[in-house]
C-alpha positions as CSV (number, residue, x, y, z in Angstrom):
1,X,-2.6,13.0,10.8
2,X,-4.0,9.7,10.7
3,X,-6.0,8.0,12.9
4,X,-6.2,3.9,12.5
5,X,-8.9,2.2,14.8
6,X,-7.9,-1.4,14.5
7,X,-8.2,-5.1,16.2
8,X,-7.2,-8.3,14.8
9,X,-4.9,-9.6,12.2
10,X,-6.5,-7.4,9.5
11,X,-6.7,-4.3,11.5
12,X,-2.9,-4.8,12.6
13,X,-1.7,-5.8,9.0
14,X,-3.3,-2.1,7.4
15,X,-1.7,-0.5,10.5
16,X,1.5,-2.1,9.3
17,X,1.2,-0.7,5.9
18,X,0.2,2.5,7.0
19,X,3.1,2.9,9.5
20,X,5.7,2.1,6.7
21,X,4.5,5.5,4.8
22,X,4.0,7.7,7.6
23,X,6.3,9.1,10.0
24,X,5.5,8.6,13.2
25,X,4.0,11.7,14.1
26,X,1.4,11.9,11.4
27,X,-0.5,8.0,12.5
28,X,-1.9,7.2,15.9
29,X,-3.0,4.0,16.3
30,X,-5.7,3.1,18.4
31,X,-6.3,-0.6,19.5
32,X,-9.6,-3.0,20.7
33,X,-9.6,-4.0,24.2
34,X,-12.8,-5.9,24.4
35,X,-10.7,-8.7,23.6
36,X,-8.7,-8.6,26.9
37,X,-9.1,-10.8,29.9
38,X,-7.1,-12.1,32.9
39,X,-5.7,-14.9,32.3
40,X,-3.5,-17.6,35.0
41,X,-2.9,-14.0,36.6
42,X,-2.2,-12.1,34.0
43,X,-3.6,-9.6,31.7
44,X,-3.8,-10.5,28.5
45,X,-4.8,-8.0,25.7
46,X,-4.6,-9.9,22.9
47,X,-5.8,-7.0,19.9
48,X,-2.8,-5.0,21.6
49,X,-0.4,-7.6,21.0
50,X,-1.0,-8.7,17.5
51,X,-0.5,-4.9,16.7
52,X,2.7,-4.7,18.6
53,X,4.1,-7.7,17.2
54,X,2.9,-6.5,13.7
55,X,4.4,-3.2,13.7
56,X,7.8,-4.7,15.1
57,X,8.1,-7.2,12.6
58,X,8.0,-10.2,14.8
59,X,4.2,-11.5,14.6
60,X,4.1,-15.1,13.5
61,X,3.5,-14.9,9.4
62,X,2.1,-18.5,9.3
63,X,-0.6,-17.1,11.7
64,X,-0.4,-13.3,12.0
65,X,-1.0,-13.3,15.9
66,X,1.4,-14.4,18.1
67,X,5.1,-14.0,17.8
68,X,7.8,-15.7,15.1
69,X,9.8,-18.9,16.2
70,X,7.6,-19.2,19.5
71,X,8.2,-22.1,22.0
72,X,5.9,-23.9,24.4
73,X,7.5,-25.3,27.0
74,X,5.2,-23.4,30.2
75,X,2.1,-24.9,28.2
76,X,3.6,-28.6,28.3
77,X,4.9,-28.1,31.7
78,X,1.4,-26.3,32.6
79,X,-0.2,-29.4,31.1
80,X,1.5,-32.1,33.3
81,X,0.7,-30.0,35.8
82,X,-2.8,-30.2,35.2
83,X,-3.4,-26.4,35.0
84,X,-5.5,-24.5,32.1
85,X,-3.8,-25.0,28.5
86,X,-7.1,-24.0,25.9
87,X,-6.1,-21.0,25.8
88,X,-1.9,-20.8,24.6
89,X,0.7,-18.5,25.7
90,X,3.8,-18.8,24.5
91,X,7.3,-18.4,26.4
92,X,8.2,-15.3,24.7
93,X,4.5,-14.4,24.9
94,X,4.4,-14.8,28.4
95,X,7.3,-11.9,29.1
96,X,4.6,-9.1,27.7
97,X,1.8,-10.6,29.8
98,X,3.9,-10.9,32.7
99,X,5.5,-6.9,32.4
100,X,1.9,-5.9,31.6
101,X,0.5,-7.4,34.9
102,X,3.3,-6.3,37.0
103,X,3.0,-2.7,35.7
104,X,-0.7,-2.6,36.1
105,X,-0.5,-3.7,39.4
106,X,2.1,-1.2,40.1
107,X,-0.6,1.6,39.3
108,X,0.0,2.5,35.7
109,X,-2.4,3.0,32.8
110,X,-3.1,0.0,30.3
111,X,-1.9,3.1,28.2
112,X,1.2,3.9,30.0
113,X,2.0,0.3,29.9
114,X,1.5,0.3,25.9
115,X,3.8,2.5,25.1
116,X,6.2,1.1,27.5
117,X,6.0,-1.9,25.9
118,X,6.3,-0.3,22.0
119,X,9.7,1.1,22.9
120,X,10.8,-2.0,24.2
121,X,10.1,-3.5,20.7
122,X,11.3,-0.6,19.1
123,X,8.1,0.5,17.8
124,X,7.8,4.4,16.3
125,X,4.7,4.8,15.6
126,X,2.2,6.0,18.9
127,X,0.0,2.9,19.6
128,X,-2.8,3.3,22.6
129,X,-5.6,1.2,23.8
130,X,-9.2,2.4,23.2
131,X,-9.4,3.2,27.1
132,X,-7.7,2.8,29.9
133,X,-10.6,0.9,31.9
134,X,-12.0,-2.5,31.5
135,X,-14.8,-3.3,28.6
136,X,-15.3,-6.8,28.1
137,X,-17.2,-7.9,25.1
138,X,-19.6,-10.7,25.7
139,X,-21.2,-13.1,23.2
140,X,-25.1,-14.3,23.5
141,X,-24.9,-17.9,22.8
142,X,-27.3,-20.8,22.5
143,X,-25.6,-22.0,25.2
144,X,-25.9,-19.0,27.3
145,X,-23.7,-15.7,27.4
146,X,-19.8,-16.5,27.4
147,X,-16.8,-14.4,27.6
148,X,-15.0,-13.6,24.1
149,X,-12.0,-15.9,24.5
150,X,-14.6,-18.6,26.2
151,X,-16.2,-18.1,23.0
152,X,-13.6,-17.8,20.3
153,X,-10.8,-19.8,21.8
154,X,-12.6,-22.4,24.3
155,X,-15.7,-23.4,21.9
156,X,-14.0,-22.4,18.8
157,X,-16.9,-19.8,17.8
158,X,-19.0,-23.3,17.8
159,X,-22.2,-22.0,19.6
160,X,-24.4,-20.1,17.5
161,X,-24.3,-15.9,17.9
162,X,-27.7,-14.1,19.3
163,X,-26.3,-10.7,20.3
164,X,-23.2,-9.5,21.7
165,X,-22.4,-6.8,24.5
166,X,-19.9,-4.7,25.8
167,X,-19.8,-5.0,29.5
168,X,-18.4,-1.9,31.2
169,X,-18.4,0.4,27.9
170,X,-21.3,2.9,29.1
171,X,-18.4,4.0,32.0
172,X,-15.2,3.8,30.1
173,X,-13.7,7.0,29.1
174,X,-11.8,7.3,25.6
175,X,-7.8,6.9,26.3
176,X,-6.3,10.1,26.3
177,X,-4.2,9.8,23.3
178,X,-7.5,8.9,21.5
179,X,-9.2,11.8,22.9
180,X,-6.1,13.9,21.9
181,X,-6.0,13.0,18.2
182,X,-9.6,13.4,17.9
183,X,-8.7,17.3,19.1
184,X,-5.6,17.4,17.1
185,X,-5.8,20.0,14.4
186,X,-3.5,18.4,12.0
187,X,-5.9,15.4,12.1
188,X,-6.9,14.4,8.2
189,X,-8.7,11.3,8.4
190,X,-10.3,8.5,10.7
191,X,-9.4,4.6,9.1
192,X,-11.8,1.8,10.8
193,X,-9.4,-1.0,9.2
194,X,-10.2,-4.5,8.1
195,X,-11.2,-5.4,11.7
196,X,-14.7,-7.5,13.0
197,X,-17.3,-4.9,12.8
198,X,-19.1,-6.7,15.6
199,X,-15.7,-7.4,18.1
200,X,-13.0,-5.4,17.0
201,X,-14.7,-2.4,16.1
202,X,-18.2,-2.2,17.8
203,X,-16.5,-2.2,21.5
204,X,-14.6,1.3,20.6
205,X,-17.6,2.5,19.0
206,X,-19.6,1.9,22.1
207,X,-17.7,4.2,24.1
208,X,-20.0,7.0,25.1
209,X,-20.2,9.6,22.7
210,X,-18.0,8.1,20.8
211,X,-20.0,7.9,17.3
212,X,-20.7,11.8,17.9
213,X,-16.5,12.5,18.5
214,X,-15.8,11.1,15.1
215,X,-18.6,12.4,13.1
216,X,-17.3,16.3,14.3
217,X,-13.8,15.5,14.2
218,X,-14.5,17.0,10.6
219,X,-12.6,14.6,8.7
220,X,-13.3,11.9,6.5
221,X,-14.0,8.4,8.1
222,X,-13.0,6.0,5.8
223,X,-13.9,2.2,6.6
224,X,-11.9,-1.0,4.9
225,X,-13.8,-4.1,4.5
226,X,-13.0,-7.2,5.8
227,X,-15.8,-9.2,4.2
228,X,-14.1,-9.8,0.7
229,X,-16.7,-11.8,-1.9
230,X,-19.0,-12.7,0.8
231,X,-16.6,-14.3,2.9
232,X,-14.7,-13.2,5.9
233,X,-10.3,-13.0,4.9
234,X,-10.3,-14.3,8.5
235,X,-12.1,-14.7,11.7
236,X,-15.9,-15.3,12.5
237,X,-16.8,-12.4,10.9
238,X,-19.1,-13.8,8.4
239,X,-20.5,-16.4,10.6
240,X,-21.6,-14.0,13.1
241,X,-23.5,-11.8,10.8
242,X,-25.4,-15.1,9.0
243,X,-26.4,-16.1,12.6
244,X,-27.9,-12.5,13.2
245,X,-29.8,-12.9,10.1
246,X,-27.5,-10.2,8.3
247,X,-26.6,-10.1,4.9
248,X,-22.6,-11.5,4.7
249,X,-21.2,-8.9,2.1
250,X,-19.3,-5.4,2.0
251,X,-22.8,-3.9,1.5
252,X,-23.8,-5.4,4.9
253,X,-20.4,-3.9,6.3
254,X,-20.9,-0.3,4.9
255,X,-24.9,-0.3,6.1
256,X,-23.6,-1.4,9.8
257,X,-21.3,1.9,9.6
258,X,-23.9,4.1,8.3
259,X,-24.2,7.4,9.2
260,X,-20.6,6.9,10.7
261,X,-18.7,6.7,7.9
262,X,-17.8,9.0,4.4
263,X,-16.6,6.2,2.8
264,X,-16.0,2.7,2.2
265,X,-13.3,0.3,0.8
266,X,-14.0,-2.4,-1.5
267,X,-12.2,-5.0,-2.7
268,X,-12.0,-5.9,-6.7
269,X,-14.1,-9.0,-5.8
270,X,-17.2,-7.1,-4.7
271,X,-16.9,-3.9,-7.3
272,X,-20.1,-4.9,-8.5
273,X,-21.5,-3.5,-5.0
274,X,-19.9,0.0,-5.3
275,X,-23.4,1.6,-6.9
276,X,-25.6,0.1,-3.7
277,X,-22.7,1.6,-1.2
278,X,-22.9,5.1,-3.0
279,X,-26.6,4.9,-2.8
280,X,-26.1,4.7,0.8
281,X,-24.5,8.2,0.8
282,X,-21.1,6.6,1.3
283,X,-18.6,6.7,-1.4
284,X,-16.8,4.0,-2.8
285,X,-13.1,2.6,-3.5
286,X,-12.8,-0.6,-5.2
287,X,-9.4,-1.8,-5.1
288,X,-7.1,-4.6,-3.7
289,X,-7.8,-5.2,0.2
290,X,-6.5,-8.8,0.5
291,X,-2.9,-8.5,1.9
292,X,-0.9,-11.0,1.1
293,X,2.4,-9.4,1.5
294,X,4.1,-6.5,2.4
295,X,3.8,-4.9,-0.9
296,X,0.0,-5.2,-0.2
297,X,0.0,-3.8,2.9
298,X,1.6,-0.6,1.6
299,X,-0.3,-0.4,-1.4
300,X,-4.2,-0.4,0.4
301,X,-2.3,2.1,2.9
302,X,-1.1,4.3,-0.3
303,X,-4.9,3.9,-1.8
304,X,-6.7,4.6,1.3
305,X,-4.8,7.6,2.0
306,X,-5.0,8.5,-1.9
307,X,-8.7,8.3,-1.5
308,X,-9.0,10.1,1.9
309,X,-6.7,13.3,0.7
310,X,-9.1,13.6,-2.6
311,X,-11.9,13.8,0.0
312,X,-11.0,15.8,2.0
313,X,-10.3,18.8,-0.6
314,X,-12.7,21.2,-1.1
């Protein structure tokens, strides 16, 4: 079995590839919830939704997030009434948030609600939130501390980032699915998908004891770099790294995850960094990591799984 830790569009793409080559019982997807927030009275879980819509084959192919063929009549009506429209919720997407909010209000956990939504969307592979308890990514900026969606959507990532914190992480517990998967004797590897290390993966790693649990699982931990050729494929990862005084490179991603990971997957564009990654005690794999098509997703999944299998061999 493989555990895939994911968040955002890049993570969802690799999860999609893994799901295409692994049966449902051989994959556990665990998704960041630090981006979650309440908006217009609804619980919105952007990373969970991106992963679910991608696995269901319903994601917007142009953006990677949201639903294909979406319409915006609700937002247009809300704007006419003077409501908040800075965070756009599509007409189809609204159904997900309404269903989630109602079930949470009825006492179900986020894990239970997510499992039901996946079933309704025809998703066979198990998807779970990192925790059932609230964890919120907070961005310390030159304009003060901002909630993640305020920074990311309302402010369009414009304020300079001075630091990050994950409110509630110290009190949160890993979701049952994550805990069970880490203890499963069938576990063969843990894959950190090419998600933003600071926004999508760090909240998960901030859960109490999580780093230790990942190491104690006794299987290879492999990270796929979201930085290719000194730039982020999507999102503000490069901007955040630069503003935090970090080198914008796949090597810095490897440093960030050290000593948690055993291997780091680099794109061909970063082949020259392989020896420096190896010097950190992290095995490098150089392959194509830019996933422009479904065959790209499947090919990268095969490469990562094959590398993990080789590392696990005595």
